[in-house]
C-alpha positions as CSV (number, residue, x, y, z in Angstrom):
1,M,-20.6,-31.1,23.7
2,A,-21.7,-31.9,20.7
3,Q,-19.9,-29.2,17.6
4,P,-21.1,-26.9,16.5
5,W,-21.1,-25.4,20.4
6,S,-23.7,-22.8,18.6
7,A,-25.9,-26.0,17.8
8,L,-27.6,-25.8,21.2
9,F,-26.4,-22.5,22.5
10,S,-26.0,-19.0,22.1
11,H,-23.2,-16.7,22.6
12,I,-23.4,-13.9,24.7
13,A,-20.1,-12.4,25.1
14,G,-16.5,-13.5,25.1
15,V,-12.8,-12.4,26.1
16,V,-9.4,-13.4,23.8
17,R,-6.4,-14.4,26.1
18,Y,-4.1,-15.6,23.4
19,H,-4.6,-16.8,20.0
20,D,-5.4,-20.2,21.2
21,L,-7.2,-19.4,24.1
22,A,-10.5,-17.7,24.7
23,Y,-13.3,-17.5,27.6
24,V,-16.8,-17.4,26.2
25,A,-19.9,-16.4,28.1
26,S,-23.4,-18.4,26.4
27,V,-27.0,-19.6,27.2
28,S,-28.8,-22.9,26.4
29,D,-31.5,-21.8,23.8
30,E,-33.6,-24.8,25.2
31,L,-33.2,-22.6,28.9
32,G,-33.8,-19.4,27.4
33,E,-36.9,-20.2,26.1
34,R,-38.3,-21.0,29.1
35,R,-36.5,-17.6,30.1
36,V,-34.9,-19.3,32.6
37,V,-31.8,-17.0,33.9
38,H,-28.6,-18.6,33.3
39,A,-25.0,-18.8,31.8
40,Y,-22.3,-20.8,31.1
41,L,-19.0,-19.8,31.2
42,T,-16.6,-21.8,29.0
43,E,-13.0,-22.0,27.8
44,W,-12.1,-22.4,24.4
45,D,-8.4,-24.1,24.3
46,A,-6.8,-25.0,21.1
47,G,-10.6,-25.9,19.7
48,T,-11.6,-27.6,22.6
49,W,-14.9,-26.5,24.6
50,R,-14.1,-26.5,27.9
51,V,-17.5,-26.9,30.0
52,G,-19.0,-29.9,32.0
53,D,-22.5,-30.8,32.1
54,A,-23.4,-30.6,36.0
55,D,-25.7,-28.1,37.4
56,D,-23.3,-26.5,39.4
57,D,-21.9,-25.3,36.1
58,I,-24.4,-23.3,35.1
59,E,-24.5,-19.4,36.6
60,E,-27.8,-18.7,37.8
61,W,-27.4,-14.7,36.5
62,E,-26.8,-13.5,32.9
63,A,-24.0,-12.7,31.9
64,V,-23.6,-9.3,29.9
65,A,-20.0,-8.4,30.1
66,A,-16.4,-9.5,30.0
67,T,-12.9,-8.4,29.7
68,L,-9.3,-9.8,30.9
69,V,-7.1,-8.6,33.9
70,R,-4.0,-8.9,34.7
71,Q,-3.7,-7.9,37.9
72,P,-3.4,-10.2,40.5
73,L,-3.5,-12.7,38.4
74,E,-4.6,-12.6,34.5
75,Q,-8.1,-13.8,34.4
76,A,-11.2,-13.2,32.3
77,L,-13.5,-11.6,34.1
78,F,-17.1,-11.9,33.2
79,L,-19.7,-9.6,35.1
80,G,-23.8,-9.4,35.5
81,A,-26.2,-7.5,35.5
82,Q,-26.8,-7.6,39.9
83,G,-23.5,-7.1,40.4
84,E,-22.2,-10.8,40.0
85,V,-18.8,-11.7,38.6
86,L,-16.6,-14.9,37.7
87,C,-13.0,-14.8,37.5
88,M,-11.0,-17.8,35.6
89,G,-7.8,-18.7,34.3
90,S,-4.2,-18.8,35.5
91,G,-5.5,-22.3,37.4
92,D,-7.8,-20.1,39.4
93,T,-11.9,-20.0,39.3
94,H,-13.8,-18.1,41.8
95,H,-16.7,-16.0,42.3
96,E,-16.7,-12.0,43.2
97,R,-19.7,-9.7,44.2
98,I,-20.0,-5.6,43.5
99,P,-21.8,-4.4,46.5
100,G,-24.4,-2.0,45.8
101,A,-25.1,-2.9,42.6
102,R,-28.6,-3.2,42.9
103,R,-29.5,0.1,42.4
104,G,-29.8,-0.3,38.5
105,P,-28.0,-3.0,35.9
106,L,-24.7,-3.4,34.9
107,R,-23.9,-3.4,31.6
108,G,-19.8,-3.0,31.1
109,L,-16.6,-4.3,31.8
110,G,-13.4,-3.2,31.0
111,S,-9.7,-3.6,31.7
112,V,-7.2,0.0,32.4
113,A,-3.9,-0.9,33.0
114,G,-4.4,-4.6,33.9
115,Q,-7.6,-3.6,36.4
116,A,-11.1,-4.1,35.9
117,Y,-13.6,-1.7,36.1
118,A,-17.5,-1.5,35.5
119,C,-20.5,0.6,34.7
120,G,-24.0,0.4,35.0
121,M,-27.1,2.2,35.3
122,Q,-27.6,5.1,37.3
123,Y,-24.4,6.1,36.6
124,Q,-22.6,3.5,38.6
125,V,-19.0,3.0,38.3
126,Y,-16.9,0.9,40.2
127,R,-13.3,-0.4,40.4
128,R,-11.5,-4.2,41.6
129,D,-9.3,-3.1,43.9
130,A,-6.6,-5.8,45.9
131,G,-8.5,-9.0,46.9
132,G,-11.0,-9.2,44.7
133,K,-12.8,-5.6,46.3
134,W,-14.8,-3.6,44.3
135,R,-15.4,0.1,45.1
136,A,-17.6,2.4,43.9
137,L,-15.9,5.6,41.8
138,E,-18.4,8.0,41.2
139,Q,-17.4,11.2,43.1
140,G,-18.9,14.3,40.4
141,L,-21.6,11.7,39.0
142,P,-25.7,12.4,39.1
143,G,-26.9,11.3,42.1
144,K,-29.6,8.6,42.0
145,G,-33.0,10.2,40.5
146,A,-30.9,13.3,39.0
147,G,-31.5,14.1,35.4
148,A,-33.1,12.0,32.8
149,A,-35.2,8.9,34.5
150,V,-33.4,6.2,32.3
151,A,-29.3,7.1,32.6
152,G,-26.3,5.6,32.7
153,F,-23.5,3.7,31.5
154,E,-23.1,1.1,28.9
155,A,-19.1,1.0,28.3
156,I,-15.7,2.2,29.9
157,G,-12.4,2.3,29.6
158,G,-9.7,4.6,30.1
159,F,-6.0,5.3,29.2
160,A,-4.3,5.1,32.7
161,H,-6.7,5.2,36.5
162,D,-6.0,9.2,35.8
163,D,-7.9,8.8,32.6
164,L,-10.7,7.0,32.5
165,Y,-13.8,7.2,30.1
166,A,-17.6,6.4,30.5
167,A,-19.9,6.5,27.7
168,G,-23.7,5.2,27.4
169,W,-27.3,7.2,27.1
170,H,-28.6,10.0,25.4
171,G,-25.0,10.4,24.2
172,E,-23.5,11.1,27.4
173,I,-19.3,10.8,27.4
174,W,-17.4,11.1,31.2
175,Q,-13.8,11.8,32.3
176,C,-12.4,11.0,35.2
177,D,-9.3,11.8,36.8
178,G,-9.1,8.8,39.2
179,K,-10.8,10.9,42.0
180,R,-13.8,13.0,40.0
181,W,-15.7,12.4,37.2
182,Q,-16.8,15.4,34.8
183,P,-18.9,15.4,31.7
184,C,-17.4,15.9,28.2
185,R,-19.6,17.6,25.6
186,S,-20.7,14.6,23.4
187,P,-21.1,15.4,19.7
188,V,-24.2,13.1,19.8
189,K,-27.7,12.1,21.9
190,A,-27.7,8.4,20.4
191,I,-26.8,5.7,23.1
192,L,-23.5,4.8,22.7
193,T,-22.9,1.2,23.5
194,A,-19.1,0.4,23.3
195,L,-15.9,2.7,23.8
196,C,-12.2,1.7,22.8
197,C,-9.6,3.9,24.0
198,A,-7.2,3.4,21.3
199,P,-3.4,3.3,20.6
200,D,-3.6,6.5,18.5
201,G,-4.2,8.6,21.2
202,L,-8.1,8.9,20.5
203,V,-11.3,7.6,22.6
204,Y,-13.7,6.1,19.9
205,A,-17.5,5.7,21.0
206,C,-20.4,4.1,19.2
207,G,-23.9,2.8,19.7
208,Q,-27.2,3.4,18.2
209,D,-28.4,4.4,14.3
210,G,-24.1,3.6,13.2
211,A,-23.0,6.7,15.6
212,L,-19.3,6.9,15.7
213,V,-17.5,9.4,17.7
214,R,-13.7,10.3,18.5
215,G,-11.8,13.0,21.0
216,R,-10.6,13.2,23.8
217,G,-10.5,15.5,27.1
218,A,-13.0,18.4,25.8
219,D,-12.6,17.6,22.1
220,W,-15.2,15.4,20.1
221,E,-16.5,15.1,16.7
222,V,-18.4,13.0,15.0
223,L,-17.4,10.4,12.1
224,A,-20.5,10.4,9.7
225,Q,-21.1,7.4,8.5
226,P,-23.5,5.4,6.0
227,V,-24.2,2.5,8.6
228,R,-27.3,2.6,10.2
229,D,-27.5,-0.1,11.8
230,D,-26.4,-0.1,15.4
231,L,-23.2,-0.6,16.4
232,W,-22.4,-2.8,19.7
233,S,-18.4,-3.3,20.0
234,L,-15.2,-1.9,19.2
235,A,-11.8,-3.5,19.1
236,W,-8.5,-2.1,18.0
237,F,-6.6,-4.9,15.4
238,G,-3.9,-4.1,13.6
239,G,-3.5,-0.7,13.6
240,A,-6.8,-0.2,12.9
241,L,-10.5,0.3,14.9
242,Y,-13.0,-2.4,13.7
243,A,-16.4,-1.8,14.9
244,A,-19.3,-4.5,14.9
245,S,-23.2,-4.4,14.3
246,A,-25.5,-7.5,14.7
247,H,-24.4,-9.3,11.4
248,A,-21.9,-7.3,10.4
249,V,-18.4,-5.9,11.2
250,Y,-16.4,-3.4,9.8
251,R,-13.1,-1.5,9.4
252,L,-12.6,2.1,10.0
253,D,-10.6,3.6,6.8
254,G,-10.1,7.0,6.4
255,G,-13.0,7.9,8.4
256,Q,-15.3,6.0,6.8
257,L,-16.2,2.1,8.1
258,R,-16.2,-0.4,5.2
259,E,-17.6,-3.8,5.6
260,I,-15.4,-6.3,5.9
261,D,-15.0,-9.4,3.4
262,F,-15.1,-12.8,5.5
263,G,-15.2,-14.6,2.3
264,A,-16.6,-18.1,1.4
265,D,-18.0,-18.3,5.3
266,R,-19.5,-15.6,5.8
267,P,-21.5,-15.7,9.9
268,A,-25.2,-15.1,10.2
269,T,-24.4,-13.2,13.7
270,C,-21.9,-10.9,14.6
271,Y,-21.9,-8.6,17.7
272,G,-19.1,-8.4,19.9
273,L,-14.9,-7.9,19.3
274,S,-11.9,-8.9,21.1
275,A,-8.4,-8.7,20.0
276,A,-5.3,-10.3,21.6
277,D,-2.4,-12.0,20.9
278,G,-2.1,-11.3,16.8
279,V,-6.1,-12.3,16.6
280,L,-9.4,-10.7,16.5
281,W,-12.8,-12.3,17.5
282,S,-16.1,-11.6,16.4
283,I,-18.4,-13.6,18.4
284,G,-22.1,-13.6,17.2
285,P,-25.0,-15.9,19.1
286,K,-24.8,-18.2,16.6
287,D,-21.0,-17.7,15.0
288,I,-17.4,-17.0,16.4
289,M,-15.2,-16.0,13.8
290,A,-11.1,-15.4,14.3
291,F,-9.0,-12.9,12.4
292,D,-5.2,-13.5,11.9
293,G,-4.9,-10.2,9.6
294,D,-4.8,-12.2,6.8
295,T,-7.8,-14.7,6.9
296,W,-10.9,-15.1,8.6
297,S,-11.3,-19.1,10.2
298,R,-14.3,-20.3,11.9
299,I,-14.5,-21.2,16.0
300,D,-17.5,-22.2,16.0
């Protein structure tokens, strides 16, 4: 494939594993214009994109999220809206499927203590257990048809298996003790699209119109921001929280989001964030940038 990759493809989601190894889901712009549902799941290894050209290398489903797990293998997991899962890394690539995930699209994927959790519309939550078996974890959540006509989760995370959080539509935030979910008193009504259970012991969630909240358990607060763009992703890096809109990346400083300076090579697109092994990636449809704590450099 000719470089830059983004000349032919648009990046959808990605996850960093090491400073020189990451995984990215992309779509062909040509196939996208023809409305062909598909995804290329690629590996970026020390500057080299690894993907085949055969039809078998195209996934015939829409990738919506990615995460890194450490059980039973250290792998990147990509999630499809209808419950499709692709696992890749540590010398293994295989597919899985989340049963019962067709009652609404899945939207989010997270890793808690190295184990994967998925969430979606209609208050769907699933945990990946041994053998790649996914099981529903929905005790206490509204049943099908309950509440608002359009409701559910966009993001999931946690500090431990008995301290999980999910956030989504209508500003909803829920907490789970590993067995049963209960609603938190969310201070916003905006759709919350991303969640970060941070090392400072707090949960951060962001979403529509620059909404940013933080808290834990029963106590939550709004962090009022001048940013009015929708925020799509959160990541903790270098002792600070980073947030991304479609066209900018911000760092939380003293309770305020401050737009970061990429330098001379400013990306036109942002959207997703992933941090690991001393690097932070900003993953936009047409730009991937990496930050080592001092300097931003272009990956694609």
